[in-house]
C-alpha positions in Angstrom: -124.5 3.1 -48.8 -123.4 4.9 -51.9 -122.6 8.6 -51.7 -125.2 10.7 -53.5 -122.6 12.2 -55.8 -121.4 8.7 -56.8 -125.0 7.7 -57.3 -125.7 10.7 -59.5 -122.7 10.0 -61.7 -123.5 6.3 -62.0 -127.1 7.0 -62.8 -125.9 9.5 -65.5 -123.7 6.8 -66.9 -126.6 4.3 -66.8 -129.1 6.6 -68.4 -126.7 7.8 -71.1 -125.6 4.2 -71.9 -129.2 3.0 -72.0 -130.3 5.8 -74.4 -127.2 5.2 -76.5 -127.9 1.5 -76.6 -131.5 1.9 -77.6 -130.8 4.6 -80.2 -127.9 2.7 -81.7 -130.0 -0.4 -81.9 -132.7 1.5 -83.8 -130.3 3.2 -86.1 -128.3 0.0 -86.8 -131.5 -1.7 -87.9 -131.9 1.0 -90.6 -128.2 1.0 -91.7 -127.3 -0.5 -95.1 -123.6 0.2 -94.9 -122.0 -3.0 -93.5 -118.9 -1.2 -92.1 -120.9 1.4 -90.3 -123.3 -1.2 -89.0 -120.4 -3.3 -87.6 -119.1 -0.1 -85.9 -122.5 0.6 -84.4 -122.9 -3.0 -83.2 -119.5 -2.8 -81.4 -120.7 0.4 -79.7 -124.0 -1.3 -78.7 -122.0 -4.1 -76.9 -120.0 -1.4 -75.0 -123.2 0.5 -74.0 -124.9 -2.7 -72.8 -121.9 -3.5 -70.6 -121.9 0.0 -69.2 -125.6 -0.4 -68.3 -125.0 -3.7 -66.6 -122.0 -2.5 -64.6 -123.5 0.9 -63.6 -126.7 -0.8 -62.5 -124.8 -3.4 -60.5 -122.7 -0.7 -58.7 -125.9 1.2 -57.9 -127.6 -1.9 -56.6 -124.6 -3.0 -54.6 -124.5 0.5 -53.0 -128.2 0.4 -52.2 -129.0 3.3 -54.6 -131.9 3.4 -57.0 -131.2 2.8 -60.7 -132.8 5.7 -62.5 -134.0 4.8 -66.0 -134.3 7.3 -68.8 -137.7 8.9 -68.8 -140.4 7.5 -71.1 -140.6 11.0 -72.7 -136.9 11.1 -73.5 -137.0 7.6 -75.0 -140.0 8.4 -77.1 -138.6 11.6 -78.4 -135.3 9.9 -79.3 -137.2 7.1 -81.1 -139.4 9.6 -83.0 -136.5 11.8 -83.9 -134.5 8.9 -85.3 -137.5 7.6 -87.3 -138.2 11.0 -88.8 -134.5 11.7 -89.6 -134.0 8.3 -91.3 -137.4 8.1 -93.0 -136.1 9.4 -96.4 -132.3 9.2 -95.8 -130.7 6.0 -94.6 -127.3 6.9 -96.0 -124.2 6.2 -93.9 -123.5 9.9 -93.8 -126.9 10.7 -92.3 -126.8 7.9 -89.8 -123.3 8.8 -88.8 -124.4 12.4 -88.3 -127.3 11.3 -86.0 -125.0 9.1 -84.0 -122.3 11.8 -83.8 -124.9 14.3 -82.5 -126.2 11.9 -79.9 -122.7 11.0 -78.8 -121.9 14.6 -78.2 -125.1 15.1 -76.2 -124.0 12.2 -74.0 -120.5 13.6 -73.6 -121.9 17.0 -72.5 -124.3 15.3 -70.0 -121.7 13.1 -68.4 -119.1 15.9 -68.2 -121.6 18.3 -66.7 -122.6 15.7 -64.0 -119.0 15.0 -63.1 -118.2 18.7 -62.9 -120.9 19.3 -60.4 -120.4 16.2 -58.3 -117.4 17.4 -56.3 -117.6 14.9 -53.5 -117.7 11.8 -55.7 -115.1 9.1 -55.2 -112.0 9.0 -57.4 -113.1 5.5 -58.6 -116.5 6.8 -59.8 -115.0 9.9 -61.4 -112.4 7.7 -63.2 -115.2 5.5 -64.4 -117.0 8.5 -65.9 -113.7 9.8 -67.4 -113.2 6.4 -69.0 -116.6 6.5 -70.6 -116.0 10.1 -71.8 -112.8 9.0 -73.4 -114.6 6.1 -75.2 -117.4 8.4 -76.3 -114.8 10.8 -77.8 -113.2 7.9 -79.7 -116.6 6.8 -81.0 -117.3 10.3 -82.2 -113.9 10.4 -84.0 -114.6 7.0 -85.6 -118.0 8.3 -86.9 -116.3 11.1 -88.8 -115.1 8.9 -91.6 -118.7 8.1 -92.4 -119.9 11.7 -92.6 
């Protein structure tokens, strides 16, 4: 059975990666800049893999996989639609993605910091995702 701290971190990884995948897919569909679109598609593959592996670990540890709430998903979808309705420029899309990436970084870091009894393996996994997210944010800067 998976420790509750490990399950909390893995579910945070899953939910953030799921939201990031869904949002990135929506934004990439609106993106006209081929370089930025390629960058977003690479991120999507990474997020999809994070979802699969976090869900697998949760299932293996007999813990429930917690999906992002329908309200959070709907709000993200509506927000992206509104913010890209008139401006589909690479700069605007990069800004949306940059903001979302930073929200994910904060959420994951907060969860890790309060999950004191999580295993080193799970904490390392979250730290690896945090590092990747920081690199994604840095990569988006050139499109701003």
